[in-house]
N, C-alpha and C positions, 0 to 999 in steps of 0.2 A: 473408512474415515469419511465424514461428511464435511463439505466446505460451504461456508456462507460468505458471500462477497459484500464487504463494506467499503468498496471504492466507488466513485461516482459513475463508473462505466463497466461494461461487461469485460470479463477476463477470459481469454481463450488460451488453452494449453496446446502445444504442438500436436498432441494426439487427437485433437478435435473437441475435447470436452470444453464446454463454455459455462461460465458462472455469471448469471445476471446480477446486477446490483440490487441489494436489499436495503441500502442506505449509504450514508457517506460519513464514515468516521474521519475526523480531521483534527489537526492540532491548531489551536488558536495561535494567532501571531499578531504582534503589534510592531509598529515601526516608529523610529525617531524622526525628527525633522530632517529634511534633506539639506545637506551642507556640502557645497562643492561637488554636486552630483552623487553624493554618497549618503546612505542612511544606515542605521543599525536595525536589526530585526531580533526580536525576542520571542521565543516560543513559550506557550503557556499550556493549559490543560487540553486533554484530548476530549473531544465532544463526539457524541453519536456512536460510541462503542458499547455494544451490549455486554452483559455479564457472560462469563465463561459457561459453556455447556459441555457435559461429558460427551466425548466422541465427536466434537465439532471443532474444526479449525476455522478461524475467521481470516479471510483475505483482506488485508489492509494495505495502505501505502507504506513505502519505506519509512517515511517520516513518522507515521503512527507507530510502526514496528519499533523504531529506535526510541521513541518517547515512552513506550510501554514495555521496556526490555524485561521486566519481571514476569510478564505473562507468557506462559508456554503455549497458549492456544492461538497465537497470532503468526501469520505468514504473509509474505509480500511477493508479488510477481518478480521473478529473476530477470529483470529487464536488461541487466548488463551481461548476462550469460552469452557466450559465443554462439549458442544455438538459437538465440532469439531470432524470430522471423520478422522481417521488415518489408514494407511495400516499396514501390519505386520512389515514393516521396520521403522514405526513411521513417515512416510511422510504424510503430509496433503492431504487428498482426497477431502474433502469438508468442508465448514464452515456453521453454521446455519444462519448467518446474517452478516451484516456489522456494523462497529462502526463509529461514527462521532466525530469530534473534539468538544472541549468545546465551548459553546456559549459565 
């Protein structure tokens, strides 16, 4: 299986494989006016996501994965997995695997 990374940064798996960014698929968002320190956020269309290709899984953010739940070619880094590696500042260094959307 081939992976193509459409997050804005490189993704590294715990086994050392690294996937450089090829673009940035993202979900449009709009915000309401701020009232009493609170606003509403509404999510729109996904931008920057290429068409599906046979034999290719696209690495995307969890937000994109959730927004495009009908696409079986999308995976997101498993950032909440207990085997995620973090540095001394708590930043993610690598993840053990990817997660996919519900079938």
